[in-house]
C-alpha positions, 0 to 999 in steps of 0.5 A, a space after each residue: 192685137 198683135 201685128 200682122 206678119 207680112 212678106 216683108 217681115 219674112 224677107 227680113 228673117 231669111 235674108 231674101 227679097 220680098 219678091 223671092 218671098 212672094 214667089 216661094 209662098 205661091 210655090 213658084 217653079 222659079 224658086 228652088 225647093 230649098 229656098 221654098 222650105 226655108 221661106 215656109 218654115 220662117 213663115 210658119 214660125 213668124 205666124 204668117 197668114 196669107 191674104 186670101 181675100 186679097 188674092 181672090 180679088 186679083 183673080 176675080 174669084 173668091 171660090 166661096 158660095 153664099 147660102 141663105 136658109 130660113 133655119 139651120 136647125 131644120 132636118 130638111 135644110 141640113 140634108 140640102 146643105 150636105 148635098 151642096 157641100 158634097 158637090 161644092 167640095 168636089 169643085 173646091 169651092 167653099 160654102 158660106 152659110 147664114 140663116 134668116 131665122 124667118 125674118 125678111 130684114 135679116 135675109 136682106 142684111 145676110 144678102 148684103 153681107 154675102 154681096 160685100 164678101 164678094 161670093 161667086 154665087 148665091 143659093 137662097 131659100 126664102 124666109 116666110 115673110 119675104 115678099 119683095 126680093 129687090 135685096 137680090 137685084 145686085 147679084 143679078 145686075 152684077 152677073 153673079 149667079 143666083 139660084 132659089 131652092 125649096 122656097 122660091 119667089 112666085 115669079 122668079 127672075 132667077 133659076 129655081 129648084 122646087 118639088 111639085 108641091 101641088 102634086 105632093 099634097 094632092 098624093 097625101 090627101 088622096 091617100 087619106 081619102 082612100 083610107 075613108 077619111 072625109 073631114 081632113 084638115 091641112 096644117 100648113 105654113 105661111 100661104 105667102 110662100 109659094 111652097 105652101 100656096 101650092 100645097 094648099 092647091 094640091 089639098 083643095 084639088 084632091 078634095 074637089 076631085 072626090 066631090 067633097 066640100 072644101 073651105 078655107 077653115 080646113 087650112 090651119 096655119 102655123 110655124 111648122 116645127 116641133 114646139 108648135 105640135 102641142 098648140 096644133 093639137 089643141 086646135 084640132 081637139 076644139 074642132 067639132 066634129 073632130 077631123 079624121 084625117 090630118 095633112 101636116 106639112 112638117 114631120 117634126 110638127 107632125 110627130 109632136 102633134 101625134 105625141 100630144 093627141 095620144 096623151 089626150 086618148 086619141 088613137 092614131 090612125 083609127 080616130 085621126 090618120 096623119 100624113 107628114 112631109 119631108 121624110 125626116 128621121 123622126 117620122 121612122 122613130 115616132 109610134 106609129 111610124 109616120 106616113 110622109 112625103 119624101 122630099 129629096 133634100 139632098 138631091 135638091 142641094 146637089 142639083 142647085 149647086 151643080 147648076 150654079 157651078 155650071 153658070 160659074 163655068 167659062 163655057 156656060 151660055 146660061 140659056 133661060 135665066 129664069 128656068 125652074 127645075 122640078 124634082 119628083 117626090 113620093 108618098 111613103 105609106 106607114 102606119 099613122 095613115 092606115 085606117 084600112 
């Protein structure tokens, strides 16, 4: 590798002291404009790179915020990240983004990397198989702000940003019941994650409130992505009697499932009414258009980042370190669920 250019190399080139060069590069008012211009031109011609990391350590702030998400190829997570970036850029902070790929082990590695990179704060949406959150303790012990969003621990020791997943699933299920469905199944992710655990509660409560039976077999657990749609459809087709309603906790999965069911001669919504989750763009492109829960990802990202920046500010008292902020969601009714 080529030798790293230092302020001493610049000083030799322009015939000034290293101290003057350092002041010129930091735009100190004590250095004349012509001298600054001369130093900056020399720095550029030599290929000098300022050591931002060392400067950040001196200032005790890197102006970097770490973000760990399960997957980057998620429409919902992309929306959340866009909201975070909007607020962070206004405050002149940078995002360092990593994905756990739904692996607790990789999440632990990512957390350690963020910690060693001296991020000023960390925002986390947990991997589906994360049970123990001890790998985040160094942040709280060091006083580094940590906020969970979307997928959060059951008993968070740090602030969390969520939606009322119980109410959202209750609304989706109740809508199908209002359409005359009586044999509804629920496609859901890992029940160890609070997000899906609460959606199961909402599904169950909606049935109970209508004096309808609920069994665990009505929950079909799956990886929730586009690729799993065909597999889920095949499971549905094996159920006797055939379900007349589905609540699917992911729009891409729901859209893929609809396509495959239609290929097998199932009419949507006449035979099976379907409600998805997230209000992704695919919900408006699939035929029939998909009823879904509008999950405010962009708003969640903005609120999570504002909350984190508030905790980084010097005048923040940070009351209630484990507070939970719950955002509103809404059911959007489209053709895929309208039996009536």
